[in-house]
N, C-alpha and C positions, 0 to 999 in steps of 0.2 A: 504493500500500500504506500509506504514511504517513497519507494522508487517511482511509483506511478505519479505521485504528486510532484516529485522533482522533474519528471519528464514534462508534465503539464506546465510547470513554471518555466522550464527552459523553452518549450514551444511558444509560450506567450511572449517571452522576452525576444525570441527570434522574430516573431511577427511584428512586434513593436519596433524592433530595429529595422526591419525591411520597410515598414511604413515610413519611418523617419528618413531613411535613405531615399525612398521614392519621392517624398516631399522636397527634399533637398535638390534632387535632380529636376523635379518639376520646375522649381524656381530658377534653376540654372538654365534650363531649356527656354523658359519664358523670357529670360533676360538676354537670350542670344549667346550665352557663354559656351555653347557647344557648336557654334559655327553654322547654325541653321535657323531660318525664320520659321516659326511654328504658328499654328492656329489651333484654337480650342475646339475639340469635338465633344459636344455637350450631349451626353445621353447614349444609351446602347445603340439606338438605330443609326445615329451619326457615325459611331465607330464601326458598326457593321458595314454600312455603305462605303465608308472610306477604305476599309480593308479590301472589300470586294473589287474596288476599282483601283487598286494598286498604290494607295497612299503609304508613305513611309511613316510609321507610327512607332516612335521610340519608347513611349511610356503610356500606360493606361492604368487607371485605378478604379476600384469599386468599393463602396462602403459595405456591400454584402456580396462577396465574391461568389458564394454558392448560388445565390438568387440570380446573379448575372449569368453564370454558366448554365443554370437551368433554362434561362431565357434563350441562351444560345442553342441549347439542345432543341428547343421548341421552334425557334424562328430562323435560326441560321446554323443548322448542323454542319454545313460546309466549313464554317469558321470555328467550330467548337474547339478543335485542337489548338489552333492559333491563339484563341482567346484564353485558353487554359494556361498557355505559356506566358501570355502578355499581361494579364490582369493582376495587379498587386492589391491585396486587401488593405484598406486603411480605415481607421475609426471614423464614424460619422462626422465628428467635430472637425477632424483633419480634412476630410473630403470637402466639407462646407467652407473651409478656409481657402481651398484651392480654386474654387469656381465662384463667379459672381452671382450665379443664380442656379442653385442645385436642381438637378433634373430628377423627375420622379423615379427613374431607373437606378439612380445612384451611381452612374458610370460616367467617367470623363477621361479624355485622352488628349495628348498633344500630337499633332501631325506636322510633318514638314510641308511648308507651302510650296506648291510647284511653281516653276518659272512662268512668267506671263506668256500666253500663247501669241503666235504671230498671225494666225488665220490665213496662212499662205496656201495657195493651191486651190483646185476646184472643190466646190461643195456639192453634196448630194442631199442636203437638208437645209432648211432655213437657219439663218443666224438671227437671233433676237436682239433688238436694240431697244433698251429702256432709256427714254429721253428725259434726263434729269428727274429720276424717280426720287421719292421722298420717304416712303415707308419701307423700313428695313425688313419687316416680316413679309410684305408683298414681294420684295426682291428675292428673298429666299424661296418663296413659293414658286416663283417663275423658274428658278434654277431646278427645282424638283420637276416641273413640267418639261423643261428642256431635256433633262436627263431621261424622263419617261418616254418622250416622243422621239428621242434620238436627234434633237436639234444640233446644229453645228457649234453652238455656244451661245453665251449671253454677254452682251457688251452694254455698258452704261455710258452715257454722257453725264456731265455734271460732276458733283463732288461726292456722291455716295460710294462708299467702299464696299464692293461685293464680298470682301473677306472680313467685314465687321463681324464680331462674334454673334450678334443677333441675326445677321443674314445667314451665317453658317448654321446656326441652330435651326432656323426656319427651313433651311435647305436640307436638313437631315443628313449632312455629310456628302451630298451629291455634287458638291463643287468638284469632287475628284472624278466624277463621271462625265462632266461636260466642261469645256474650256470657258473661263470667265475672265473679263478684262474691263478696264475703263479706257475710253478713247475720246478725244475731242472729235467733233463732227467732221472736220476735214480729214481726220485720220481713220475714218471708218473703212473697213475692208471694201474692196470693189464688189460690184454686183448690183442688180436691180433693187432699189430701195422702195418698198411698199410701206407707206405710212398710214396708220389707222386714224381716221378722222370722221366725225359725223357728217361732214360735207362730201365725203368720197362716194364712189359707186359701191353698190351692194356687193359684199364679198361673195354672196351665194351665186352670183352669175359669172364668176371668173375662176380660173385655175391658178393657184399660187405656184410660181416657178420653184423648183427644188433648190436653186441657189440664191433665192431672194433674201434680202435683209428685211425683216419685219419690224417696223418701228412703232413704239407705243409711247404716248405721252403720259404724264401723271394725271390722276383722276381730277385734280382741281384745275390744273393749268393747261392740260393738253399738250400738243406738240410745240416745241420751240420754233421760232422763225427759221433758225439755221437748218433744222431737220426738214421743215416744209420746203425750203429752197432746194435741198439736196434730193428730195423725194422724186422718184420717177412716176409714181402713181399714188393717188389717195384712194383708200378703200374704207368701207364702213361696215361695222357689224350690225346685223339686224337688231332693231331696238324699238320697242313700243313707244308711241308718242308720249311726251311729257316725262319720260324717264331720262335723267340727265346723263348718266354714265354707268359703266360697269366697274367693278373692282379690277385692278390691273391684272392680277393673276387669272381672273375669269376671262378677261379679254384675250389674254395670251392662249389660254386653253382652248377657247373657241376657234381662234385662228389656226392653231396647230392641228386641231381636229379636222378643220376644213382642208388644210394642206394635206393631211394624211390620207384623206379620201381619194385624192388624185395623184399622190406621190408616185413618181416614176413613169407617169403617163405622158405621151407626147402632147 
């Protein structure tokens, strides 16, 4: 009995030491001391998607490792062995000190931020352009849509950072599944730019080119003058009279669905 107690104490001490070591490395990574720029993966699903799409994840923590691994067995059995190697258990208080907004799954990780994409070469799916967006959550939702439909990427004009923690959280780690970048309007990639505007022609009557840039303004202000001038075509989503606008992510989803119906057709 005495030996069993000693083993329990030793095991607990080892877990506490591992948690302290993980916290120290977390702070070092966040400060850039290991030579890589990192982003926060907030929650199990963000970590799951990032790993599936090749992210470099040097550290992941869980306040309840057993629960996180059970979730992996249920929702991501393909990743269960990798997560068993990666996840470090940390006490709830320590977990909450590492993240600005604790996730219900109690999982967090740091991943290397990939280099900015160049968007060179031909495209076989549209590139989304968010024209001076304001809402971080909407931007993340658009990235999820882009990943799901296989869009060529998401570009923003203006000052919103697509790698902001709130955008990454809303995007559920799918930044690693689709290229994202910020560009000035004159630096947008080549290709036919279709801008969505209430004054445009009804989208239902046209086929969206596979290599199109699809531009969306903010809900409040719409398209900027610079994007209007750059646009090759103005198109409109169907909308009942007296309804002023759709949510940004809703608009993007409608446009991508319409494109998907005719994708690859002449």
